[in-house]
LUMTORTI-901721 format. One line per 8 residues: for each residue x, y, z of C-alpha. Coordinates in nm, 4 decimals, padded with zeros to 6 digits, m for minus. Example, Ala and Ser with C-alpha at 12.3 -4.5 7.8 and 13.67 -1.06 7.14 Angstrom:
# residues 2
01.2300,m00.4500,00.7800 | 01.3670,m00.1060,00.7140
END
This chain:
# residues 207
m09.1767,00.4536,04.7907 | m08.8973,00.2788,04.9754 | m09.0851,m00.0559,04.9682 | m09.1682,m00.0054,04.6050 | m08.8034,00.0563,04.5187 | m08.7020,m00.2561,04.7087 | m08.9682,m00.4571,04.5237 | m08.8415,m00.3322,04.1870
m08.4848,m00.4150,04.2835 | m08.5778,m00.7688,04.3817 | m08.7807,m00.8099,04.0651 | m08.4888,m00.6872,03.8573 | m08.2480,m00.9267,04.0331 | m08.4787,m01.2208,03.9666 | m08.5009,m01.1263,03.6003 | m08.1222,m01.1005,03.5769
m08.0771,m01.4418,03.7366 | m08.3317,m01.5920,03.4973 | m08.1504,m01.4352,03.2013 | m07.8144,m01.5690,03.3149 | m07.9579,m01.9171,03.3688 | m08.1211,m01.9158,03.0269 | m07.7977,m01.8016,02.8627 | m07.5792,m02.0664,03.0292
m07.4716,m02.3447,02.7933 | m07.6195,m02.6878,02.8389 | m07.3901,m02.9403,03.0075 | m07.1603,m03.1052,02.7542 | m07.2298,m03.4661,02.6683 | m06.9739,m03.7123,02.8057 | m06.6829,m03.7558,02.5637 | m06.6673,m04.0854,02.3831
m06.3820,m04.3055,02.5020 | m06.0722,m04.2670,02.2870 | m05.9851,m04.5544,02.0587 | m05.6875,m04.7552,02.1846 | m05.3612,m04.6519,02.0219 | m05.2055,m04.8939,01.7775 | m04.9238,m05.0895,01.9409 | m04.5741,m04.9659,01.8670
m04.3833,m05.2002,01.6374 | m04.0108,m05.2682,01.6248 | m03.7941,m05.1759,01.3271 | m03.4325,m05.1533,01.2136 | m03.3218,m04.9388,00.9192 | m02.9858,m04.8306,00.7879 | m02.6590,m04.9373,00.6384 | m02.2954,m04.9189,00.7247
m01.9379,m05.0319,00.6759 | m01.7855,m05.2418,00.9530 | m01.4333,m05.3279,01.0629 | m01.3784,m05.7008,01.1134 | m01.0533,m05.7718,01.3019 | m00.9855,m06.0973,01.1134 | m01.0080,m05.9453,00.7656 | m00.7460,m05.7217,00.6018
m00.8032,m05.3541,00.6744 | m00.8350,m05.2867,00.3024 | m01.1406,m05.5155,00.2751 | m01.4741,m05.3391,00.2241 | m01.7469,m05.5039,00.4354 | m02.0947,m05.3514,00.4341 | m02.4416,m05.4390,00.5578 | m02.7821,m05.2882,00.4939
m03.0814,m05.3796,00.7081 | m03.4412,m05.2766,00.6483 | m03.6640,m05.4757,00.8816 | m04.0127,m05.4049,01.0160 | m04.2025,m05.6150,01.2663 | m04.5148,m05.7887,01.1328 | m04.6314,m05.9858,01.4390 | m04.8345,m06.3036,01.3978
m04.7985,m06.3014,01.0183 | m04.6069,m06.6257,00.9467 | m04.8172,m06.9228,01.0621 | m04.6695,m07.2707,01.0585 | m04.7711,m07.6086,01.2066 | m04.7692,m07.5772,01.5820 | m04.7926,m07.1962,01.5680 | m05.1016,m07.1377,01.3592
m05.1063,m06.7669,01.4476 | m04.7395,m06.7167,01.3743 | m04.4972,m06.5636,01.6236 | m04.4782,m06.2230,01.7933 | m04.1346,m06.1730,01.6338 | m04.2454,m06.2241,01.2731 | m04.1078,m05.9547,01.0445 | m04.0627,m05.8434,00.6850
m03.7838,m05.6625,00.5043 | m03.4466,m05.7114,00.3440 | m03.0817,m05.7592,00.4399 | m02.7829,m05.7140,00.2085 | m02.4301,m05.8395,00.2805 | m02.1392,m05.7059,00.0727 | m01.7725,m05.8055,00.1121 | m01.4995,m05.6954,m00.1269
m01.1801,m05.8957,m00.0717 | m00.8830,m05.6680,m00.1257 | m00.6327,m05.9504,m00.1766 | m00.8219,m06.1266,m00.4576 | m01.0467,m05.8523,m00.5954 | m01.3538,m06.0752,m00.5529 | m01.6772,m05.9223,m00.4211 | m01.9256,m06.1469,m00.2455
m02.2874,m06.0298,m00.2261 | m02.5961,m06.1855,m00.0693 | m02.9568,m06.0602,m00.0580 | m03.1914,m06.2033,00.2051 | m03.5573,m06.1705,00.3039 | m03.6213,m06.0874,00.6713 | m03.8313,m06.3370,00.8678 | m03.7747,m06.2372,01.2329
m03.7021,m05.9266,01.4408 | m03.6784,m05.8709,01.8142 | m03.5466,m05.5709,02.0092 | m03.4192,m05.5010,02.3568 | m03.3481,m05.1361,02.4209 | m03.1160,m05.0076,02.1484 | m03.0182,m05.3569,02.0318 | m03.1991,m05.5661,01.7715
m03.1622,m05.9179,01.6359 | m03.2740,m05.9901,01.2817 | m03.2729,m06.3086,01.0762 | m03.3226,m06.3386,00.7032 | m03.3217,m06.6170,00.4444 | m03.0862,m06.5655,00.1497 | m03.2690,m06.5399,m00.1817 | m02.9727,m06.4634,m00.4095
m02.5946,m06.4644,m00.3775 | m02.2758,m06.5308,m00.5671 | m02.1235,m06.7388,m00.2853 | m02.3668,m07.0305,m00.2711 | m02.5740,m06.9101,00.0253 | m02.9187,m06.9449,m00.1358 | m03.1724,m07.0825,00.1129 | m02.9451,m07.0211,00.4119
m03.0774,m06.8241,00.7099 | m02.8356,m06.5623,00.8439 | m02.8500,m06.3748,01.1731 | m02.7638,m06.0079,01.2176 | m02.7464,m05.8119,01.5424 | m02.7476,m05.4312,01.5485 | m02.6731,m05.1920,01.8321 | m02.7794,m04.8307,01.7836
m02.4970,m04.6280,01.9414 | m02.5828,m04.3725,02.2057 | m02.4167,m04.0670,02.3596 | m02.1802,m04.0345,02.0686 | m02.0776,m04.3998,02.0718 | m02.0490,m04.5950,01.7445 | m02.3129,m04.8313,01.6131 | m02.2179,m05.1977,01.6232
m02.3119,m05.5090,01.4264 | m02.2695,m05.8842,01.4597 | m02.3267,m06.1705,01.2168 | m02.3818,m06.5442,01.2441 | m02.0794,m06.6761,01.0560 | m01.6985,m06.6621,01.0448 | m01.6309,m06.6773,01.4207 | m01.9571,m06.8111,01.5685
m02.2133,m07.0884,01.5227 | m01.9681,m07.3794,01.5162 | m02.0692,m07.7270,01.6336 | m01.7917,m07.9685,01.7303 | m01.9368,m08.3188,01.7195 | m01.8343,m08.6065,01.9538 | m01.6199,m08.7589,01.6806 | m01.4237,m08.4349,01.6481
m01.5764,m08.3289,01.3182 | m01.6916,m07.9695,01.2840 | m02.0158,m07.8491,01.1317 | m02.1976,m07.5188,01.0968 | m02.5496,m07.5563,01.2383 | m02.8459,m07.3825,01.0842 | m02.9519,m07.0474,01.2277 | m03.2915,m07.0363,01.3980
m03.5261,m06.7412,01.3748 | m03.4026,m06.4280,01.5559 | m03.0755,m06.6018,01.6514 | m02.7596,m06.3911,01.6192 | m02.4454,m06.3228,01.8266 | m02.3732,m06.0019,02.0145 | m02.2846,m05.7055,01.7882 | m01.9083,m05.7580,01.7898
m01.7941,m05.5277,01.5049 | m01.7866,m05.1480,01.4934 | m01.9638,m04.9448,01.2253 | m01.7166,m04.6925,01.0825 | m01.9308,m04.5392,00.8065 | m02.3077,m04.4999,00.7926 | m02.5290,m04.6133,01.0755 | m02.8442,m04.7878,01.1909
m03.1640,m04.6776,01.3625 | m03.3240,m04.9261,01.6005 | m03.6869,m04.8616,01.6957 | m03.7466,m05.0713,02.0064 | m04.0845,m05.2098,02.1007 | m04.2180,m05.4586,02.3557 | m04.3490,m05.7928,02.2397 | m04.7040,m05.7452,02.1083
m05.0080,m05.8968,02.2795 | m05.1224,m06.2354,02.1637 | m05.4205,m06.2159,01.9254 | m05.7522,m06.3625,02.0248 | m05.7960,m06.7244,01.9296 | m06.0121,m06.7854,01.6258 | m06.3473,m06.9503,01.7026
END
């Protein structure tokens, strides 16, 4: 009887093991590799009033910037794939002169954007204005304030971008893409959001 009981116990254990093995799920198939994430793209959005130290305090000077990176989207001879800093968007410049009552306005189409940390440089070509700027490229720099500090903005005219020629004459050179001075004015109303991003990888050459 003792041997018989032991035999039954062993038989029962074998059956239990077989049941557990049969009930175990099949090994999962290897997961497919995840698709590479889309590269992060730079952007600047916002609007604000600035204080310019060489204009009367009563002047109203405002900028709006809506720029989004569109890398390699503006081909030209010598750069058939475009540039990594190509961008799209719009810039508006507004200046009401308190002493004369005149308001100058310019609208421009963004063609370049590059960021470095919380600072961005944007250029745009003026499409309409009431001050004769049509066709002129302007440069805007924006610094997104941090830790409670104010936003700042710079622009490529008034106090910068002056070329003194050998004969003593003075001219204002054209502004190249993504060229703008440091953000030298303080934003007192409104604000800007800079989305930084590294330069994108170069696309594969076309066959």
